[in-house]
C-alpha angles and dihedrals in degrees: 000000000000117000091219087069091052089049090054094046090050089051096050091047088050098046101033098217135070091229094052092046091050090052092046091052095038091240137125117269091238089056092054089050092050094047093049089048089050091051096049089047094052093048095039095227136097108252100188138026109227111225130175088250094048141279129323124195116246121223088263089049092050091053091048094049093061090052094042092054090054093051092047094048091049090051089050089050091053091049090049094049090048093054095035091146094052122089116274110263139177143096120279126184121191126190118215140169116266097255089055094045092051106036111019112027105050096071091038094050091045089053088048091050093054089051094044104035093169095054120088108213118194129180126212123192113242126182111185137023088247091058093047092050091053093053092045091054093046093049093240088122133032095204139340141226115206138169097241137135096204136016123190104172120145114254093006123122117203136193131184106235102170146334135252122205119238127217131197104221140186138171115279089251095051115116091238098043112124096007114152117245095259090053093056100087128175088246092058096045092046094068099052140094119247134196110202136170118269125283112286095047101115100212094044089047092049092048092047089054090048090054094046091051093052132073123287132028109281115196112226130191122182127212135183094225137066089209091056093048095047091046091056092048093048086052090060095247096128146304134293141190108227138160106275091231089061096056101031092103093052090046094051091047093051096245092116136031130203116248108217126001119320109270090020088130119057119258117254120236122249100223126192118216130193137159117278118243095005117135103235119223114243095248095049091045090051093049092043093051094047093049089048088056092042093055091052091047098052092267097298111147126195106212 
């Protein structure tokens, strides 16, 4: 079996369409089609279901993908060892929560890029651990960084690499804006409207459970975007619990106020996720290790 067929197979699994896979591999779309058909013929199984919107791995394709990535990573490892004196090179895609993508990773990734000029580093927004696990298994990302206290996804390893403070925020004109910690009682919180991130976000889920267990009938709306949540809160429609880094600009500009004392709500863990048992390519391993250190050091990266 030729590794070029496995490389094309992995690219199609990662991108989801023949057109995107062809662009990713710098091949003609017809070449990708021919190679996938050749691999399916050689193995005697259908690897993808062809849909109008793109391709989806079959069960057989999902099983092959795990093995194919091991083979391709081993090949990359051999190439790296053979050219050990040459600069590290390759393509690395990391998934990350919106707050990290917007406020923590850009400067860190830029610094990494200066120190690893032959490595392409890409970021992909990821909301929940389940979504990250899907992208890890499909090969769309090499590892992920999420704001999550707990992750229990099959075949996924995790490690806490840092923490991000959370803040309960409201618009300046809101009745609870600027209240001290002792003044923010369960009774007062129980009658308010809240905008939280979608189900699956651990700190939003924990806060929603806390509200549901308290007095009153809080009204909770869930969104998939920090920007959407923050906009609703800035407009005075309600409150939200968000990573402080994601609202720091609005707090400094006076568009939002903290409800309760700073630090009144526990910080959320920054958790790194990767696929269990997978041999990590040298470029991905280097980027992962440096971002692990960056998260522990306040997001300072030595190129």
